[in-house]
C-alpha positions in Angstrom: 0.0 0.0 0.0 1.3 3.5 -0.7 1.8 6.6 1.5 -0.8 9.1 0.3 1.2 12.1 -0.7 0.7 14.9 -3.3 3.4 13.2 -5.5 1.6 9.9 -5.3 -1.8 11.5 -6.0 -0.5 12.9 -9.2 0.3 9.5 -10.5 -3.1 7.9 -9.5 -5.4 7.8 -12.6 -9.1 8.2 -12.4 -11.2 5.1 -13.3 -13.8 4.7 -16.0 -16.3 3.0 -13.8 -16.8 2.3 -10.1 -14.4 3.4 -7.3 -10.8 2.3 -6.6 -9.6 2.6 -3.0 -6.1 3.3 -1.8 -5.1 2.9 1.9 -2.3 4.9 3.5 0.6 2.9 4.9 1.1 5.1 8.0 -2.3 6.2 9.2 -4.7 3.3 9.8 -8.1 3.9 8.2 -6.9 6.9 6.1 -7.9 6.2 2.5 -8.3 7.8 -1.0 -11.3 6.8 -3.1 -10.8 7.4 -6.8 -13.8 7.7 -9.2 -14.2 8.8 -12.8 -13.7 12.5 -11.9 -13.1 12.9 -8.2 -10.4 11.8 -5.7 -11.8 11.9 -2.1 -10.2 11.3 1.3 -11.9 9.3 4.0 -11.2 8.0 7.4 -12.7 4.5 8.0 -12.8 2.1 11.0 -14.7 -1.0 12.0 -16.9 -0.4 15.0 -19.0 -3.1 16.6 -18.7 -5.3 13.5 -19.8 -2.5 11.2 -17.6 -0.4 8.9 -18.1 3.3 9.5 -16.6 6.0 7.4 -16.2 9.8 7.7 -15.7 12.1 4.8 -12.5 14.3 5.1 -12.7 16.1 1.7 -11.9 16.1 -1.9 -8.6 16.6 -3.5 -7.3 19.2 -4.5 -9.8 21.3 -2.3 -8.0 19.6 0.6 -4.3 18.7 0.2 -2.9 15.3 1.0 -1.1 16.6 4.0 -4.1 18.4 5.4 -6.2 15.2 4.9 -3.5 13.2 6.7 -3.6 15.5 9.7 -7.4 15.3 9.8 -7.2 11.5 9.7 -4.6 11.5 12.5 -6.9 13.6 14.7 -9.7 11.1 14.0 -7.4 8.2 14.8 -6.4 9.9 18.1 -10.0 10.4 19.0 -10.7 6.8 18.3 -7.8 5.6 20.4 -9.0 7.6 23.4 -12.3 5.8 23.5 -14.3 8.4 21.8 -14.6 5.9 19.0 -17.4 4.2 20.8 -19.6 7.1 19.7 -17.8 7.5 16.4 -20.2 9.1 14.0 -21.5 6.6 11.5 -21.2 8.1 8.0 -23.9 8.0 5.4 -25.0 4.5 4.3 -24.4 3.0 0.9 -27.2 3.5 -1.6 -28.1 -0.1 -1.3 -28.4 0.1 2.5 -30.4 3.3 2.3 -32.7 1.7 -0.2 -33.3 -1.3 2.0 -33.9 0.8 5.1 -36.4 2.8 3.2 -38.2 -0.3 1.8 -38.3 -1.8 5.3 -40.8 0.9 6.4 -43.8 -1.1 7.6 -46.4 1.0 5.8 -44.6 1.3 2.5 -47.2 0.2 0.0 -47.2 -3.4 -1.3 -44.5 -6.0 -1.8 -45.0 -5.7 -5.5 -44.2 -2.0 -5.3 -41.1 -2.7 -3.3 -39.8 -5.3 -5.8 -40.4 -2.9 -8.6 -38.4 -0.2 -6.9 -35.6 -2.6 -6.1 -35.6 -3.7 -9.8 -35.2 -0.2 -11.3 -32.4 0.6 -8.8 -30.5 -2.6 -9.5 -31.1 -2.3 -13.3 -30.2 1.4 -13.7 -28.1 2.4 -10.7 -26.4 -1.0 -10.1 -22.9 0.5 -10.2 -23.8 3.0 -7.5 -25.3 0.6 -4.9 -22.0 0.1 -3.0 -21.2 3.8 -3.0 -21.9 5.9 0.1 -24.6 8.5 -0.5 -22.1 11.3 -0.1 -20.0 9.8 -2.9 -22.9 10.4 -5.4 -22.7 14.0 -6.5 -24.8 16.2 -8.8 -22.7 15.6 -11.8 -23.2 11.9 -11.6 -27.0 12.3 -11.1 -27.3 14.7 -14.0 -25.3 12.5 -16.4 -27.2 9.3 -15.5 -30.6 11.1 -15.8 -29.5 12.4 -19.2 -28.4 8.9 -20.2 -32.0 7.7 -19.9 -33.4 10.5 -22.0 -34.8 8.1 -24.5 -37.1 6.9 -21.7 -38.1 10.1 -20.0 -40.8 8.6 -17.7 -38.4 6.0 -16.4 -35.6 8.6 -15.9 -37.9 10.9 -13.9 -39.5 8.0 -11.9 -36.0 6.6 -11.0 -34.6 9.8 -9.7 -37.7 10.9 -7.9 -37.4 7.5 -6.1 -33.7 8.2 -5.6 -34.6 11.6 -4.0 -37.1 9.9 -1.7 -34.5 7.3 -0.5 -31.9 10.1 0.0 -34.3 12.3 2.0 -35.3 9.3 4.2 -31.6 8.7 4.9 -31.2 12.3 6.0 -33.4 11.7 9.0 -30.6 9.7 10.7 -27.4 10.9 9.2 -25.7 14.1 8.1 -26.4 14.6 4.4 -26.8 17.7 2.2 -29.9 18.3 0.0 -30.3 15.6 -2.6 -28.1 16.0 -5.7 -31.3 15.7 -7.8 -31.7 19.4 -7.3 -29.4 19.8 -10.4 -31.7 17.7 -12.7 -33.6 19.3 -15.5 -36.6 17.0 -15.4 -37.8 15.5 -18.7 -41.1 16.5 -20.1 -43.3 13.4 -20.1 -45.9 12.6 -22.7 -49.2 11.8 -21.0 -50.5 8.5 -22.4 -53.5 7.5 -20.4 -55.9 5.6 -22.7 -59.3 4.4 -21.6 -61.6 1.9 -23.3 -63.7 4.0 -25.6 -65.5 1.2 -27.3 -66.9 -1.1 -24.6 -68.9 -3.1 -27.1 -65.6 -4.1 -28.8 -64.1 -4.7 -25.4 -66.9 -7.2 -24.7 -66.3 -8.9 -28.0 -62.6 -9.4 -27.3 -63.1 -10.6 -23.7 -65.9 -13.0 -24.7 -63.5 -14.5 -27.3 -60.8 -15.4 -24.8 -60.3 -19.2 -24.6 -59.7 -19.2 -20.9 -62.8 -18.2 -18.8 -60.6 -17.2 -15.9 -58.8 -14.6 -18.0 -62.1 -13.3 -19.3 -63.5 -13.0 -15.7 -60.3 -11.2 -14.7 -60.9 -8.4 -17.3 -64.6 -8.1 -16.4 -63.7 -7.9 -12.7 -61.1 -5.2 -13.0 -63.4 -3.1 -15.2 -66.2 -3.2 -12.6 -64.0 -2.6 -9.6 -61.2 -0.4 -10.8 -58.7 -2.7 -9.0 -55.0 -2.5 -9.9 -53.8 -5.6 -11.8 -51.8 -7.0 -8.8 -54.7 -6.4 -6.4 -57.0 -8.5 -8.5 -54.5 -11.3 -9.3 -53.6 -11.8 -5.6 -57.2 -11.7 -4.4 -58.2 -14.5 -2.1 -61.8 -15.9 -1.6 -61.5 -15.3 2.1 -61.5 -11.6 1.4 -64.6 -11.6 -0.8 -67.7 -11.0 1.2 -71.4 -10.6 0.5 -71.4 -6.8 0.4 -67.7 -5.9 0.0 -64.2 -7.0 -0.9 -61.4 -6.5 1.6 -57.8 -5.9 0.5 -55.4 -6.3 3.5 -52.6 -4.4 1.8 -52.6 -2.0 -1.2 -50.1 0.2 -3.1 -50.5 3.1 -0.7 -49.8 0.9 2.3 -53.3 0.7 3.7 -56.0 -1.9 3.9 -59.0 -1.1 1.7 -62.7 -2.1 1.6 -64.7 -1.8 -1.6 -68.5 -2.1 -1.7 -69.7 -4.6 -4.3 -73.1 -5.5 -5.8 -74.9 -8.1 -7.9 -72.8 -7.6 -11.0 -69.6 -8.4 -9.1 -71.0 -11.7 -7.8 -72.2 -12.6 -11.3 -68.7 -12.1 -12.6 -67.1 -14.2 -9.8 -69.8 -16.9 -9.5 -68.2 -19.3 -12.1 -64.9 -19.1 -10.4 -66.2 -20.2 -7.0 -66.9 -23.6 -8.4 -63.1 -24.1 -8.8 -62.8 -24.2 -5.0 -59.3 -22.7 -4.9 -57.7 -20.3 -2.5 -57.2 -17.7 -5.2 -60.1 -16.0 -7.0 -58.1 -16.2 -10.2 -56.2 -19.5 -9.9 -53.5 -20.9 -12.2 -52.4 -24.5 -11.5 -49.3 -23.9 -13.6 -48.0 -20.9 -11.7 -45.7 -21.4 -8.7 -47.7 -18.8 -6.8 -51.0 -20.6 -7.5 -52.7 -17.6 -9.0 -52.9 -16.1 -12.4 -49.9 -14.0 -13.3 -50.1 -13.1 -17.0 -53.6 -12.8 -18.4 -54.0 -13.2 -22.1 -53.6 -9.9 -23.9 -56.4 -7.8 -25.3 -56.2 -4.4 -26.9 -56.4 -2.6 -23.5 -54.0 -2.8 -20.6 -55.3 -3.7 -17.1 -54.6 -0.1 -16.0 -56.8 1.2 -18.9 -59.6 -0.7 -17.2 -59.0 1.2 -14.0 -59.0 4.5 -15.8 -62.2 3.5 -17.6 -63.9 2.6 -14.4 -63.0 6.0 -12.9 -64.0 7.9 -16.1 -67.4 6.2 -16.5 -68.1 6.8 -12.8 -67.5 10.5 -13.2 -69.6 10.7 -16.3 -72.4 8.8 -14.5 -72.5 11.7 -12.0 -70.3 10.5 -9.2 -68.2 13.2 -7.6 -64.5 13.0 -8.4 -63.6 12.8 -4.7 -65.9 9.8 -4.3 -64.4 8.1 -7.3 -61.0 8.6 -5.7 -62.3 6.7 -2.7 -63.6 3.9 -4.8 -60.3 3.4 -6.5 -58.4 3.9 -3.3 -56.5 7.0 -4.2 -54.9 8.9 -1.3 -56.8 12.2 -0.7 -54.6 15.2 -1.3 -55.9 17.3 1.6 -55.3 16.8 5.3 -59.1 16.8 5.9 -59.6 14.1 3.3 -56.7 12.0 4.4 -57.1 12.1 8.2 -60.6 13.0 9.0 -63.1 12.0 6.2 -63.7 8.2 6.4 -66.8 7.4 4.4 -68.6 4.1 5.2 -69.2 1.3 2.8 -72.9 2.2 2.8 -72.1 5.8 1.9 -70.0 4.6 -1.1 -72.5 1.9 -2.2 -74.7 4.3 -4.3 -71.6 5.5 -6.2 -70.6 2.0 -7.0 -74.1 1.2 -8.1 -74.1 4.2 -10.5 -70.8 3.3 -12.0 -71.8 -0.3 -12.5 -75.1 0.6 -14.1 -73.4 2.9 -16.5 -70.8 0.4 -17.5 -73.5 -2.2 -18.1 -75.4 0.2 -20.3 -72.3 1.0 -22.4 -71.2 -2.6 -22.8 -74.6 -3.4 -24.1 -74.3 -0.7 -26.7 -76.1 2.1 -25.0 -73.8 4.7 -26.5 
């Protein structure tokens, strides 16, 4: 290992990807981390079986000798026993992500897995970096690299910002580097099912009746795809359906009527745990329904649109599709009962039936 001097630093090349670490031969825990653009000094020790790290500064803003003296001061502090309360530096991006995802009320498992997936797929080379090693330049460049998929780029870095801000609650971090991002304009593409007579023709033509029932069910409930696919019979009751966990982290009850029982009646005869079973799937439930011209989410938008056009207040439609109210009053105080929502569900269902039968 080298002694970290100004002369040595001049010979150390930057790396194309990742981070290369150099440890000083004289001061234990004094290290230089070299990235694509930056060379950064740190002091690192293992405390209680956990590696902790303190940022000293970046070269040449801080010289090698000044960084060495700072590291010696930290080493002395540690040797005097102060190291027992040695400040734990910012976590790695991976650790920060997992702590954030471990929040007990954080949406559904499906949402968590989706978030893990986009971080691993698009920020995989950052996961082992400490948060304070990820700067504005890196964030701006990676966001720009995904410019051909603007919605993905924006979604990824909004999630990154959320994880960063959650980590700030327990460690010293500046404002998130996403402040430097010029967010992409996103084309709004939110189709609904305009021709419900054609929708009926396509659904009726499906070979598998379970798939057909799935599409009818999500149209008449506004359920998200995952909510419907993972629905168990134990949660289907005479007058409502109970979802123990939803995307927004809350349980949800939806009033149902005669049309919903008509859709589900043929499936009850299968006597399975899942409402939409699939013997071939490891999970036991349907995972990939046969495709038709409209996505499952288009069914959800259609349910909401038809309900509004049937005269249901937009706020009540939000309750039916389990959207989180945007006001404090709506979110914390207003808790409409199932009976209060039942007329709205009836109006939406009646209008859907009318349109499917060719009423417009």
